[in-house]
N, C-alpha and C positions, 0 to 999 in steps of 0.2 A: 505493499499499499504505499503510495507516495504521499508526503505532508503537503497539506494544503498551505497557500499562502493567502493572506487577506490581501485584497487590492479595493481600489475605486473604480475600476474599470465596469462598464455597464455589463449587465448579464448576458445580453445578446452578442456581445463582443467575446466573451468568455466561452459561450456556446460554439461559436463560429471557430474558435482557436482549436476547441475539443475536435470538432468535425474535421478539420485540416490535419489533425494528427499531431499538431505541434506539441512539443515538451512544455508542459504548463510552467514547470520551474524555471526554464531557460527563458519561456515566452513572458513571464512575468517578473522576472528578478531584474531586469534592465530597467523597466518602467514603474515599478512599484518603489515607494518611497521607503519600504519596511527592509530590513535585512532578509538575506537569501535563507532559505531553510536551515542551510547548516550551520548558519551564524546565529539562528534564534532558538537553537535547541535548549533543553534545559542543561545547566552546567553539570559536568560530570564530575563525581566524587571520585578521585583517583584511588583511594584506598579506605573504602568505607569498612571493610571486613578488618582492615588492621586496626582501625581506630574503635571498632568493637570490641575486638579482643583485648586491646589495651584497656578499654574501660572496663570490662568484664573482670579482667586479671585483677584490677586495683580493688573492685568491690570485693572479690573474693580473698585478697590478700588481707584487707581490712577486716573483713567479717571474721576470717579464720583467725587472726591475731587476738581478737576480743570474745571469741565464744567457744573456745576449745579448752579442756582441762589440759593444763600442762605440769610438769613434774618440776617443783621449786626445791625440794628436799629429799634426801635419801639417807637412811641408817642401815648400814654402813654407806660412806659417801663414795662416789663414783671413784674407782680406781684406789682406793684406799686398800691399806693391809692392817688388819684388825684380828684381835684375838676371836676365837669362834662366837658369833653374836647368839644370845638366847632368842632375840626377835630381830626382824627386818621390818623397816617401815618405809613407805613413800608417802610423802606430803605433795598435795597438788593445790593449784591456785584456785580452783572451783569445786564445788560441791560435785560429788561423784553420784552415780547411779550403783547402788550396791550389786545388783544383779549382772551387771556388765563389767565390773572392775575387779581386778584380780591379778595376781602375778604369780610365775613359776621360778624356782630356783633350780639352775642345773650347774653341772661342771664340764666345761667344755674339753679340757683334757682327757676325760672319761666317756668320749664320744658322746656327750650331751647328757649324762646321765641326771635324771631329774631326782631332787631332793624331796622327799615326802615333807610337805607342811600345809598347815591349815590357814587360810587367809580369810580375813573379815574387813569390813570398812568400818571406821570409826563412827562414833555417834554424831560427831560434827560434819560427817561426809566427806572430810578432805583428806583423810590418810586411809591408806591399805596397810594392814598390819598382818605380818606372816609370823609363824612359830614353827621352827623344825621340829619334826617329831624326835630327832635324836640329836646328838652333839655333831657338829660341822668338823669335818678332818681337814687337815690342812692342805691348801690348793687354791686355784682359781676358780671363781664362781660367776656366773651371770645371772642377773634377775632381769627375767623378761615379762614386762608389764603390760596391761590392757587395761584402759581406763575410759569409761562413757562419762561425759558431762551431763549432769541432771538439768542444765539450762536449755541444750538443744539437742542431746542425745547422740552427739558426734562421738565416734571412738577413736581414740588415739592409743597407739603402741611406742614402746621404747625399750631399751635396755640399760642396765647399770652392772658394770663389771667391778668386782673387787675380789680381795685374797684374803684367805684365812691363814695365819702364820701358826 
């Protein structure tokens, strides 16, 4: 479909040009005070997709920084060497959903052997506490945690390595 150009020419003359088979764009472009159809197109946005992605990314980053539970403290601390702890605790910046918040303790040097422990979420819903069912032997350990924020339900994961002397 060809674009139409507004003109002040009489309708009879326009019909006559169509019958003669003249190109309307060429026939009207020289006599019309308006721009040619190519010049009057809507402005093209060169990168609307890129602009949309950047705006969407900025919103997601701002939202994720403010709406997800983040680990703020662990006992034992990350990469610390400690005597065998009787409890392990992870404290977060937001209240947690107990049903979806827990951690596991494993020994990477022993092919990821899991250490039996029972975890619970504290009454203030900010800390996950775990008690090993036996004394931890010397070696490297990794806490692998999963926490869901009670504000938006978003699940976060992470690890905390430490050593027992």
